[in-house]
N, C-alpha and C positions, 0 to 999 in steps of 0.2 A: 641716613638721611637720603631721601629719594625725590627726584622731580618726576611727576607722573603726567602723562598727556593722553587724552582720548578725543577723537573726532569721529567716532562711529555713528553718533546721532547728532547732538549739538557739539559744542566745543567746551572742553574742560581741562584745566591745568591746575596742578596742586603740588605742594611740597609737604611731605609727611615724614614722620620719624617713628620708629617702633615704640619708643618710650614716651615721646612728647605728643604723639598723635598727629592730628592735622594742624599744620603750622600756617598754611595759606592755601586758598583755593579761589579761583575765578572761573565762572562758567556762563555759558549762554545757550539757550535752547534753539537759537537760529541754526537751521540746517543748511544754509547756503553761504554763510560768511566765515567758514573755517580759515581760509587763507588770510582774510583781513584781521581776524581776531587772535590767531594763535601766537604771534609774536608779542602782541600787547599783553596777553594773559601771562606768558612766560615772564616777561619783564616785571609785571605787577606782582607776581608771586615772589620773584627774587627780591624785589623792593620790600615787600611785606616781611619777608624772612630776615633780610638784612645780613645774611651770611655771605660767605665766599663760595664760588662754584666748586673750588677744589675740595670743599667739605662734603660735597655730595658723594654718595657711594655709587650711584648709577641713575639711569633714566628709564622709567617704566613706560612702555608703549602699549596702548590698547590695540589689539590686533583684530578687532571686529568680533562678530560680523558687522558689516556696514556697507553702504553704497560705495562704489569704486572711487568716485571723485573726492568725496569727503574723507573717507577713511585714510586714503594715501597721504593727505595733508598732515595729519597727526603723526603717522608713522615716519614720514620723511623728516618732520620737525624733530622728532625724538632721536632719530639716527644722526641728524646733522648736529644737534646740540651735544649728543654723547661723543661724537667724533671730535668736535671742537674742544670739549672739556677733557678729553682723554678718559671717558668713563664707559662702562658697559651699558648695553641696552637689555632691559628685562622685559620680555614679552608676556602679556597677560590677556586672556580672553575677556573681551569687554562685557559679555553677558554675566560673567562671574561677579563683576563689580555690582551689577544690579541686584543679584541674589545675595550679596554679602550682608550678613546680619539678619536675613529674613528667615522666619520659621517656615520650614517646608511641610509638605511638598509645594513647590511654586513653579509656575510657568512664566518664564521671562520672554517678553515680546518687544521688539523694536522695529521701527519703520524701515522697510526695504524699498519703498516707493513702488510705482507701477501697480498699486493695489496689492502689494505683497508684503509679507512680514518675515522677519528673522525670528526664530524661536529656539529656546532651550529649556529643558526641564531639570529640576533639582529636587533631591529628596530631603534636603535640609543642610545642616552644617556638621562637620566632623569634630573630633575632640579638640582640634587646634583652632576651631572657629572658621574654618575654610568651607566655602560652599561645595556641595557634592553634586556635580553635574551628572545626570543619568542619561541624557540624550541631547544631541545637538552639538553645535549650532546647526540649524536646518533652515530651509527656505520654503514658504508655503504661500499660496494665494490667501488673501485675507478672508475671503468668503468661505474658504475650505479648511480653516485652521482647526475647527472642532473635529473634523474628520481625519485630519493628518496627524494630530497628536494623540497617541494611544492613551486611553484613560483620561481624556481631557477634563471630565467633570471632577476628577479627584485632585485637581491642582488649583491653587489660588493664583489668579492672573496678576502679573506685574508688568504693566504696559508702560514702558519708559521712553520719554522723549529726550532724555539726557543720561549719559553714563558718567557718574562721578569719578573724576580722576583721583580724588582723595581715597575713595574705596578701592580703586585700582591699585594705588600705591600701598595701602595697608595690607591688601592681599599679598602683594609681592614681599612685603616685610615678613608676614607670617610664613609664607612659603620658604623663604630663606632661613628663618629661625628654626623651622621644623624639618628642614632638609627635604622639602617637597620639590619635585621638578617644575620648572617653568613651562609655559606654553611653547609650542614650536614657533620659530621666528619666521612665520609665513602669514601674510594677510589673509583674513577670512572674508573674501569677497562673495563667495558662494554662487556667483554668476559672472559672466563675461561683461566687460565694460560696454557702454553704448556704442563707442566708436572703436573699430579695430582696423588694423592694417590689412591690406589685401595680401593674399597668399603669394602673389608674384606680379610681375609687370603685366599691364594690360596688353592684350593683343591688338595690334594696329593693322587695319585692313584698308586697302585703297579702293 
């Protein structure tokens, strides 16, 4: 039993089980309200489930790619919940959830803002039903996507405004069941945040 959280695009929270499937899921396509929605969605999923937190095996965190501000809300929420519950954090690449169950080859695209897109390519699913990523995640100008993706015309485009936390959780269940490695526990921002700290103190002149 896993709690899954993703804020790489909209906001999505779910509780899934390898045998029972999707038990609860609450999602919003709003790309600006992650901080306001995340706690409400977690509580709603727990209420729908009706179980106890100690029954969870872990917390799945969508690691992006995603814009800095939105993505870090979900990762922070997953880590905080896992710490409080004494559970592990299971990192999963968010684009994998979009490609989950799709017949390949597919090109997954999500909004990176600033007229840019995050993209990954997939050849299909393996014997375990897990998506096989062949390239990415990468960042490209929206107007240049066709030129940046090798063999662009050979892919079916999946342009998603929301990453399903339920799909994210089911991927984690399958990865564990088949002994597959999880993603690295590092956010996939793919570019620097809009605001950065200066390298050192400003020089003062009289």
